[in-house]
C-alpha positions in Angstrom: 167.4 108.1 99.7 164.0 108.3 101.7 165.2 105.6 104.4 168.5 107.5 105.1 166.9 109.8 108.1 165.8 106.7 109.6 169.0 105.2 109.9 169.9 106.4 113.5 166.4 105.1 114.7 167.1 101.8 113.0 170.6 101.6 114.8 169.1 102.3 118.1 166.4 99.8 117.9 169.1 97.0 117.0 171.0 97.9 120.2 168.1 97.9 122.2 166.7 94.5 120.7 170.1 93.0 121.2 169.9 94.3 125.0 166.4 92.7 125.0 167.3 89.2 124.3 170.4 89.3 126.5 168.1 89.9 129.4 165.5 87.1 128.0 168.2 84.8 127.8 170.0 85.5 131.2 169.7 82.7 133.6 169.0 83.9 137.0 171.3 82.5 140.0 168.0 82.5 142.2 165.4 80.3 140.1 161.9 81.5 141.8 160.1 78.4 139.9 162.5 75.9 141.6 160.5 73.3 143.0 163.3 71.6 145.3 164.3 72.6 148.7 162.9 71.9 152.2 160.2 73.6 154.2 160.0 73.9 157.8 156.8 72.5 159.5 156.7 75.0 162.3 158.4 78.4 161.9 159.3 80.3 164.8 161.2 83.3 162.9 164.5 83.0 164.3 167.0 85.0 162.0 170.6 84.7 162.2 173.3 86.2 159.9 176.6 84.2 160.1 180.0 86.1 158.8 178.0 87.5 156.0 179.8 89.2 153.1 177.9 90.6 150.2 178.6 92.7 147.2 176.2 93.3 144.2 176.8 91.5 141.0 176.9 94.8 139.3 179.6 96.2 141.7 181.8 93.0 142.9 184.4 95.2 143.8 182.4 97.4 146.4 181.7 95.4 149.5 178.4 96.4 151.2 178.6 93.6 154.1 182.0 92.6 155.6 181.5 89.6 158.2 178.0 90.7 159.2 176.9 88.7 162.3 173.3 89.5 163.3 170.8 87.8 165.3 167.4 88.5 165.7 165.3 86.5 168.0 161.9 84.9 167.5 159.2 87.4 167.9 161.2 90.2 168.6 161.4 93.7 166.8 164.9 94.6 165.9 165.7 98.1 164.4 168.6 98.9 161.8 169.8 102.2 161.3 173.0 103.4 159.7 174.5 105.7 157.2 173.5 105.7 153.5 175.3 102.6 151.9 176.0 100.9 155.5 173.9 97.8 154.2 170.4 98.2 156.0 168.5 97.5 153.1 170.8 95.1 151.7 169.9 92.9 155.1 166.1 92.8 153.9 167.0 91.8 150.5 169.2 88.8 151.7 166.8 87.7 154.0 164.1 87.5 151.2 166.9 85.9 149.1 166.7 88.3 146.3 170.7 87.8 146.4 172.8 85.2 148.2 175.6 86.0 150.2 179.1 86.0 148.6 180.2 84.1 151.9 178.8 83.3 155.2 175.4 81.9 155.9 171.7 83.4 156.7 170.0 80.9 158.9 165.9 80.6 159.7 165.3 78.5 162.7 168.9 77.1 162.3 168.6 76.2 158.9 170.2 77.6 155.9 167.9 79.6 153.6 169.6 78.4 150.6 168.4 75.0 151.2 164.9 76.1 152.0 162.0 76.0 149.0 162.1 79.9 147.9 158.2 80.3 147.2 157.6 78.9 150.4 160.6 80.9 152.3 158.8 84.0 150.8 155.6 83.1 151.8 156.5 83.1 155.4 157.6 87.0 154.9 155.7 90.0 154.6 157.6 92.9 153.1 156.6 96.5 152.9 158.8 99.0 151.2 159.1 102.9 151.4 157.2 103.2 148.0 154.7 100.4 148.0 153.5 99.0 144.6 149.8 99.3 143.9 148.3 97.7 140.7 145.9 99.4 138.4 142.8 97.4 140.1 140.6 97.8 143.2 141.6 98.2 146.7 140.2 94.6 147.6 142.0 92.9 144.6 145.2 94.9 145.7 144.9 93.3 149.5 144.4 90.1 147.9 147.5 89.8 146.1 148.9 88.8 149.4 146.9 85.7 149.8 144.1 85.3 146.7 140.9 83.3 147.8 140.4 84.4 151.2 136.9 85.7 152.3 135.6 89.6 152.5 135.5 89.4 156.1 139.3 88.5 156.3 140.0 91.2 153.6 138.2 93.6 156.0 140.1 92.2 159.0 143.4 92.9 157.9 142.6 96.2 156.8 141.4 97.1 160.3 144.7 95.9 161.6 146.4 98.0 159.2 144.2 101.2 160.1 142.9 101.4 156.5 139.4 99.9 157.0 138.1 103.6 158.1 139.1 105.5 155.3 138.5 102.7 152.6 134.6 102.6 153.8 134.5 106.3 153.5 135.1 106.1 149.5 132.3 106.1 147.0 133.0 102.4 146.2 134.4 101.3 149.5 136.9 98.2 148.8 135.8 98.3 145.1 137.4 101.7 144.7 139.7 101.7 141.8 143.3 102.9 142.7 144.6 103.9 139.5 148.0 102.8 138.3 150.7 102.7 140.9 147.6 104.0 143.2 147.4 107.8 142.0 144.1 108.1 143.3 145.3 107.7 147.0 147.4 109.7 149.3 151.0 108.0 150.5 149.7 107.2 153.8 146.4 105.5 152.2 148.6 103.4 149.9 151.4 102.3 152.6 148.3 101.1 154.7 146.9 99.1 152.1 150.5 97.5 151.5 150.5 96.7 155.4 147.2 95.0 155.0 148.5 93.2 152.1 151.3 91.8 153.9 149.3 90.9 156.8 146.9 89.0 154.8 149.6 86.1 154.4 149.9 85.7 158.0 153.6 86.2 157.9 156.1 85.0 160.7 158.8 87.5 159.7 157.6 91.2 159.1 160.2 93.4 156.9 159.6 97.0 156.9 162.1 98.9 154.8 161.8 102.7 155.9 158.1 102.3 155.5 157.3 105.5 156.7 160.1 107.6 155.4 157.9 109.3 152.4 155.2 110.3 154.6 154.2 113.5 156.3 154.1 113.4 160.1 150.4 113.1 160.4 150.5 110.2 158.1 153.3 108.7 159.5 151.7 108.5 163.1 148.6 106.5 161.3 150.8 104.2 159.6 153.3 104.1 162.6 150.5 102.8 164.8 149.5 100.2 162.0 153.0 98.7 162.0 153.2 98.3 165.7 149.9 96.4 165.8 151.2 94.3 162.8 154.7 93.2 164.4 153.0 91.9 167.5 154.0 88.4 167.9 156.0 88.1 164.6 159.8 88.7 163.7 160.1 92.2 162.6 163.2 93.5 161.1 162.9 97.6 160.5 165.2 99.5 158.3 164.6 103.0 160.2 164.7 106.5 158.6 163.4 108.3 161.6 164.0 107.6 165.5 160.1 107.3 166.0 160.3 104.1 163.9 162.5 102.3 166.3 161.8 103.9 169.9 160.0 100.7 171.0 162.3 98.1 169.5 163.7 95.4 171.4 167.3 96.1 169.8 168.4 99.0 167.7 171.5 97.5 165.5 173.7 100.0 164.2 175.4 99.3 161.0 178.8 100.9 159.1 180.3 100.1 156.4 178.3 96.4 156.3 179.5 95.6 160.1 177.6 95.9 163.4 179.4 98.9 165.5 177.0 98.7 168.5 173.7 97.7 169.5 171.2 97.8 172.4 167.7 99.8 173.3 167.4 102.9 172.4 167.7 104.5 175.8 171.1 102.5 176.3 172.4 103.8 173.0 171.5 107.6 173.8 173.0 107.4 177.5 176.4 105.8 175.7 176.4 108.8 173.1 176.0 106.3 170.6 175.1 106.6 166.9 171.7 106.8 167.0 
């Protein structure tokens, strides 16, 4: 009789355990530990989407990208804009190979990314999201996740490039300051600049910015935007934009709607043509 009150909890635990083992036993379509695949000796950073169709596995009947054709030339900065659900962030996820397209090809310097070594591919890219992930350790260790084993001088150098060095050295323990779980001890702008420094430590050929300033106030956005402008120099940069200030200086702005490119050009050109931006 004493066990009866616990029956609902036992049932919930059994159901949760079943889901847990289902996830553990799932074989991922994209295996990060796969050692096969080729590498490119010298990456330029030329990216091309050819007739790419994509739907998320959880919603196979809902198309996100429909015959997308997009070219980002090496060393150029391209801004992606469009309404919610237009496919902007999906483009970033496909370049990183978090997913593979249903149809079509994605090319890096003319090579299908499906045929490239996955770890090597991702090592060529630096990703900065809207909500940066920081771990409950020091600022220095969080930056070093971008490339472990480098010197303190290099850590400070990328922090300066990310406009982070000045605020870090003012903290009581400088680079050894503990950021707390998810970086709770730091402001949004400070966390974002540490994330930029971490991305730069990889010396990436391709920089992916997924609404990296949209969650910041105007002053923090200005400082972080300066850091992003410096970071993108000499790299292929794709910016998913939330505010126009983020993409005014882009070499090209691409407007997406329902997973298709509906127009593209410089900011001034699109404004003169009453474009979507």
